[in-house]
C-alpha positions as CSV (number, residue, x, y, z in Angstrom):
1,M,16.3,-18.2,-6.8
2,T,14.9,-17.4,-3.4
3,R,12.2,-19.9,-2.3
4,I,9.3,-18.1,-0.6
5,A,6.4,-19.4,1.4
6,V,3.5,-17.0,1.7
7,I,1.4,-17.9,4.7
8,G,-2.1,-16.3,4.2
9,G,-3.9,-16.2,0.9
10,G,-6.0,-13.1,1.5
11,R,-5.7,-9.8,-0.4
12,I,-2.3,-8.9,0.8
13,G,-0.9,-12.4,0.3
14,E,-2.3,-12.6,-3.2
15,A,-0.9,-9.2,-4.1
16,L,2.5,-10.3,-3.0
17,V,2.3,-13.5,-4.9
18,A,1.1,-11.7,-8.1
19,G,3.9,-9.1,-7.8
20,L,6.6,-11.7,-7.2
21,L,5.6,-13.8,-10.2
22,E,5.1,-10.9,-12.5
23,S,8.4,-9.3,-11.6
24,G,10.3,-12.6,-11.9
25,R,11.5,-12.4,-8.3
26,A,9.8,-15.8,-7.7
27,N,8.8,-18.7,-9.9
28,K,6.3,-21.5,-9.7
29,D,8.3,-23.0,-6.8
30,L,6.6,-20.4,-4.5
31,V,4.1,-21.9,-2.1
32,V,1.0,-20.4,-0.5
33,V,-0.7,-21.5,2.7
34,E,-4.4,-21.1,2.6
35,P,-6.7,-23.3,4.9
36,H,-10.0,-22.5,3.1
37,A,-10.4,-25.0,0.2
38,D,-12.4,-22.7,-2.1
39,R,-9.9,-19.9,-1.8
40,A,-7.0,-22.3,-2.2
41,E,-8.5,-23.5,-5.4
42,V,-8.8,-20.0,-6.7
43,L,-5.2,-19.1,-5.9
44,A,-3.9,-22.4,-7.4
45,G,-5.8,-21.8,-10.6
46,R,-4.9,-18.1,-10.9
47,F,-1.2,-18.4,-10.3
48,G,-0.3,-22.0,-11.0
49,V,1.5,-22.4,-7.7
50,R,1.3,-25.0,-5.0
51,V,-1.3,-24.2,-2.3
52,T,-1.4,-26.1,1.0
53,P,-3.3,-25.7,4.2
54,D,-0.2,-26.8,6.2
55,A,2.2,-24.0,7.2
56,A,4.8,-26.5,8.5
57,D,4.8,-28.3,5.1
58,A,5.2,-25.0,3.3
59,A,8.1,-24.0,5.5
60,V,10.2,-27.0,4.3
61,G,13.0,-25.7,2.0
62,A,11.7,-22.1,2.0
63,D,14.2,-19.2,2.5
64,L,11.6,-16.6,3.4
65,L,8.5,-17.4,5.5
66,V,6.1,-14.6,5.0
67,I,3.3,-14.2,7.5
68,A,0.4,-12.4,5.7
69,V,-2.5,-13.0,8.2
70,K,-4.4,-10.9,10.6
71,P,-2.6,-10.1,13.9
72,G,-5.0,-12.3,15.8
73,D,-4.0,-15.3,13.7
74,V,-0.2,-14.9,14.2
75,D,0.0,-17.2,17.2
76,S,-1.7,-20.1,15.5
77,V,0.7,-19.7,12.5
78,L,3.7,-19.7,14.8
79,T,2.3,-22.8,16.5
80,E,2.0,-24.6,13.1
81,L,5.5,-23.5,12.1
82,G,6.7,-24.9,15.4
83,K,6.0,-28.3,14.0
84,A,8.5,-27.8,11.2
85,D,12.3,-28.2,11.6
86,L,13.0,-24.5,11.1
87,D,16.7,-25.1,12.0
88,G,17.1,-28.1,9.7
89,G,18.5,-28.4,6.2
90,D,21.1,-26.2,4.5
91,R,19.0,-23.1,4.2
92,E,19.0,-20.2,6.7
93,Q,15.4,-19.1,6.9
94,V,14.0,-15.7,7.7
95,L,10.5,-15.0,9.1
96,V,8.9,-11.9,7.5
97,S,5.8,-10.6,9.3
98,L,3.3,-8.4,7.6
99,A,0.9,-8.6,10.6
100,A,0.2,-5.1,11.9
101,G,1.3,-4.3,15.5
102,V,3.1,-7.5,16.3
103,P,6.6,-6.7,17.7
104,T,9.6,-8.6,16.6
105,A,10.3,-9.6,20.2
106,R,7.0,-11.5,20.4
107,L,7.8,-13.4,17.2
108,E,11.4,-14.1,18.3
109,A,10.2,-15.5,21.6
110,K,8.1,-18.1,19.8
111,L,10.8,-19.2,17.4
112,P,14.0,-21.2,17.8
113,A,16.7,-19.1,19.6
114,G,18.4,-16.6,17.3
115,F,15.9,-17.0,14.5
116,P,16.0,-13.9,12.2
117,V,12.8,-11.9,12.0
118,V,11.9,-8.9,9.9
119,R,8.7,-6.9,10.7
120,V,7.0,-5.1,7.8
121,M,4.3,-2.4,7.7
122,P,2.8,-2.6,4.3
123,N,-0.1,-0.6,2.9
124,T,-3.0,-1.5,0.6
125,P,-1.6,0.2,-2.6
126,M,0.5,-2.9,-2.9
127,L,-2.6,-4.5,-4.4
128,V,-1.8,-2.5,-7.6
129,G,2.0,-2.8,-7.3
130,Q,2.3,0.7,-5.7
131,G,2.7,-0.2,-2.1
132,M,4.9,1.4,0.6
133,S,6.5,-1.3,2.7
134,V,8.5,-0.3,5.7
135,L,10.9,-2.8,7.3
136,A,12.2,-3.1,10.8
137,P,14.8,-5.8,11.5
138,G,14.7,-7.9,14.6
139,R,17.7,-8.6,16.8
140,Y,19.1,-11.4,14.7
141,A,18.4,-10.3,11.2
142,R,21.6,-9.5,9.2
143,A,22.1,-6.9,6.5
144,E,22.1,-9.5,3.7
145,Q,18.8,-10.9,5.0
146,L,17.2,-7.5,5.1
147,E,18.4,-7.0,1.5
148,L,16.7,-10.2,0.5
149,V,13.4,-9.1,2.1
150,T,13.8,-5.7,0.5
151,D,14.2,-7.3,-2.9
152,M,11.1,-9.4,-2.4
153,L,8.9,-6.5,-1.4
154,S,10.2,-4.3,-4.2
155,A,7.9,-6.4,-6.4
156,V,4.9,-4.6,-5.1
157,G,6.2,-1.1,-4.6
158,K,8.8,0.9,-2.7
159,V,10.6,-0.2,0.4
160,V,12.4,1.7,3.2
161,T,14.0,0.5,6.5
162,V,13.5,2.1,9.9
163,A,14.2,1.2,13.5
164,E,11.4,-0.7,15.1
165,S,10.8,2.2,17.6
166,Q,9.6,4.2,14.6
167,M,7.0,1.7,13.4
168,D,4.1,3.3,15.2
169,A,4.8,6.6,13.4
170,V,5.1,4.6,10.1
171,T,1.7,3.0,10.8
172,A,0.2,6.5,11.3
173,V,1.7,8.0,8.1
174,S,1.7,5.2,5.5
175,G,-0.1,2.3,7.0
176,S,-3.2,4.3,7.7
177,G,-2.4,6.9,5.0
178,P,-4.5,5.5,2.2
179,A,-7.6,6.0,4.3
180,Y,-6.8,9.7,4.7
181,F,-6.3,10.0,0.9
182,F,-9.6,8.2,0.2
183,L,-11.4,10.6,2.7
184,V,-10.0,13.6,0.9
185,V,-11.1,12.1,-2.5
186,E,-14.6,11.4,-1.1
187,A,-14.9,15.0,0.2
188,M,-13.8,16.5,-3.1
189,V,-16.1,14.3,-5.2
190,D,-19.0,15.3,-2.9
191,A,-18.1,19.0,-3.2
192,G,-18.0,18.6,-7.0
193,V,-21.5,17.2,-7.0
194,G,-22.5,20.1,-4.8
195,L,-21.2,22.4,-7.6
196,G,-23.4,20.8,-10.1
197,L,-21.2,18.1,-11.7
198,S,-22.5,14.6,-12.1
199,R,-21.0,12.1,-9.6
200,D,-19.3,10.2,-12.4
201,V,-17.6,13.3,-13.9
202,S,-16.7,14.6,-10.4
203,T,-15.1,11.3,-9.6
204,E,-13.1,11.1,-12.8
205,L,-11.9,14.7,-12.3
206,V,-10.8,14.1,-8.7
207,V,-9.2,10.6,-9.3
208,Q,-7.1,11.7,-12.3
209,T,-6.1,14.9,-10.6
210,M,-4.8,12.9,-7.6
211,I,-3.0,10.4,-9.9
212,G,-1.4,13.1,-11.9
213,S,-0.4,15.2,-8.9
214,A,1.2,12.2,-7.2
215,A,3.1,11.4,-10.4
216,L,4.3,15.0,-10.7
217,L,5.4,15.1,-7.1
218,D,7.3,11.8,-7.5
219,E,8.9,12.6,-10.8
220,S,9.6,16.3,-10.8
221,G,12.1,16.4,-8.0
222,Q,10.3,19.4,-6.5
223,S,8.8,19.5,-3.1
224,A,5.1,19.6,-2.3
225,V,5.5,23.2,-1.1
226,D,7.1,24.3,-4.4
227,L,4.5,22.5,-6.5
228,R,1.6,24.0,-4.5
229,A,3.1,27.5,-4.9
230,A,3.4,27.0,-8.7
231,V,-0.4,26.3,-8.9
232,T,-1.3,29.2,-6.6
233,S,-1.6,32.5,-8.4
234,P,-1.8,35.7,-6.3
235,A,-5.5,36.4,-5.4
236,G,-6.6,33.6,-7.7
237,T,-9.0,30.7,-7.4
238,T,-6.5,28.3,-5.8
239,A,-5.5,30.9,-3.2
240,A,-9.1,31.4,-2.3
241,A,-9.6,27.7,-1.8
242,L,-6.5,27.2,0.2
243,R,-7.4,30.1,2.5
244,E,-10.6,28.3,3.4
245,L,-8.8,25.0,4.0
246,E,-6.3,26.7,6.3
247,R,-9.2,28.5,8.1
248,G,-10.8,25.1,8.5
249,G,-7.7,23.8,10.3
250,V,-6.6,21.2,7.8
251,R,-3.0,21.1,8.9
252,S,-3.8,20.8,12.6
253,A,-6.5,18.2,11.8
254,F,-3.9,16.0,10.1
255,L,-1.4,16.6,12.9
256,E,-3.9,15.4,15.5
257,A,-5.1,12.6,13.3
258,L,-1.6,11.1,12.9
259,H,-0.8,11.5,16.5
260,A,-4.0,9.7,17.4
261,A,-3.1,6.9,14.9
262,K,0.4,6.6,16.4
263,R,-1.0,6.3,19.9
264,R,-3.5,3.7,18.9
265,S,-0.7,1.7,17.1
266,A,1.4,1.8,20.3
267,E,-1.6,0.6,22.4
268,Q,-2.2,-2.3,20.0
269,G,1.5,-3.3,20.0
270,A,1.6,-3.3,23.8
271,S,-1.5,-5.5,24.0
272,A,0.1,-7.9,21.4
273,E,3.1,-8.5,23.6
């Protein structure tokens, strides 16, 4: 079984550990790096895995080294990993970075020559096993290594692979995407309250409608356009509502929003190099 070291015991790191253990893609041999003693104790008790504050120690014997820390903490993690014999032993290790905006070239430059790196753009639904993880291989990552990373991340949702040049667009669509969804939910709940519903009832109506609609889109094999048309009767209530949304510029607002997110992602990536 693939041995995995998860460096970072925050929400994303914990979600990955939980998904790996629940799916059987990892066993108790998995190790987590968490420098804060209180948090380390929680993780060890919750999952029954080894938790250490030492990234170099965790790297020993691990096939996949998963960096699940904030972008500003990546350099310190790489410095700690530099104390380990990453080229030693009979295992060919792969570094998997879940840190937003950190290019593979920056990671490769701080690792032994030719060390394989895979960059990942996750999103927060992985906390409930419904994430969208997008992979971009570095220069030295081989197809079988990418397959290994894909299998690992399948424990917490769906996985696709793109060229790294597309990662800023990915960030704009799926990385930041949950926030757009939550904003729409917030707006609909507030509108329901404005129509006289209690906030609890309005929230339940909106949330379940979103869950059901997403499941229908995912499982029906129909496009969003087809499903929207099926709900929209001529001159009916839905048509009246959609007319107002179009008049409010909802499509152009999303277009501008995603372009802005992509530009900001590119700026952050440039500053990280």
